C-alpha positions in Angstrom: 13.7 1.4 10.0 12.9 4.1 12.6 11.2 1.5 14.8 13.9 -1.1 14.4 16.6 1.0 16.1 14.9 1.0 19.6 14.4 -2.7 19.3 18.1 -3.2 18.6 19.0 -1.0 21.5 16.6 -2.8 23.8 18.0 -6.2 22.8 21.5 -5.0 23.3 20.7 -3.6 26.8 18.7 -6.6 27.9 21.7 -8.9 27.7 20.0 -11.5 25.4 22.4 -13.5 23.4 19.9 -15.2 21.2 18.1 -13.8 18.2 14.7 -15.2 17.2 13.4 -14.9 13.7 9.7 -15.0 13.0 8.5 -16.2 9.6 5.8 -13.9 8.2 3.6 -15.0 5.4 1.8 -12.3 3.5 -1.9 -12.6 2.6 -1.6 -13.2 -1.1 -5.2 -12.5 -2.0 -5.2 -9.0 -3.6 -7.7 -6.5 -2.1 -10.7 -5.7 -4.4 -10.1 -3.0 -6.9 -11.7 0.3 -6.1 -15.1 0.7 -7.6 -15.9 4.2 -8.8 -19.2 5.4 -10.1 -19.8 6.0 -13.8 -19.9 9.7 -14.3 -20.0 11.9 -17.3 -16.7 13.8 -17.2 -18.2 16.8 -19.1 -21.1 17.2 -16.7 -18.9 16.7 -13.7 -16.5 19.3 -15.0 -19.3 21.7 -15.6 -20.7 21.3 -12.1 -17.3 21.4 -10.2 -15.3 23.8 -12.3 -11.8 23.3 -13.6 -9.9 23.5 -10.3 -12.1 21.3 -8.2 -12.4 18.8 -11.1 -8.6 18.5 -11.4 -8.3 18.0 -7.6 -10.9 15.2 -7.8 -9.1 13.7 -10.8 -5.8 13.8 -8.9 -7.4 12.1 -5.9 -8.9 9.3 -8.1 -5.6 8.8 -9.9 -4.0 8.5 -6.5 -6.5 5.8 -5.4 -5.8 3.8 -8.5 -2.0 4.3 -8.1 -2.2 3.0 -4.5 -4.2 0.0 -5.6 -1.8 -0.8 -8.4 1.2 -0.4 -6.0 -0.4 -2.8 -3.5 -1.1 -5.3 -6.3 2.5 -5.2 -7.6 3.9 -5.5 -4.0 1.7 -8.5 -3.3 2.6 -10.1 -6.6 6.3 -9.7 -5.8 6.1 -10.9 -2.3 3.9 -13.9 -3.2 5.9 -15.0 -6.2 9.1 -15.0 -3.9 7.1 -16.8 -1.3 6.0 -19.6 -3.7 9.6 -20.2 -4.8 10.8 -20.8 -1.3 
């Protein structure tokens, strides 16, 4: 939205009386799921310690959450796109 305001102002100042709409089609092929190595959680916890292990665990959970969010967004966009 922050980038849309200057475009609206520029269009108003330019004196253009027509508005052009551009149809955008999303790429509906989901990106590959993140591949993480198989690790023994106990051994990793022993080597990293509790604090560092929890930071790594939070990072990995964030990667998966981002991947899931992207997949859900593509599913929603592409299902709407196929109905049009």
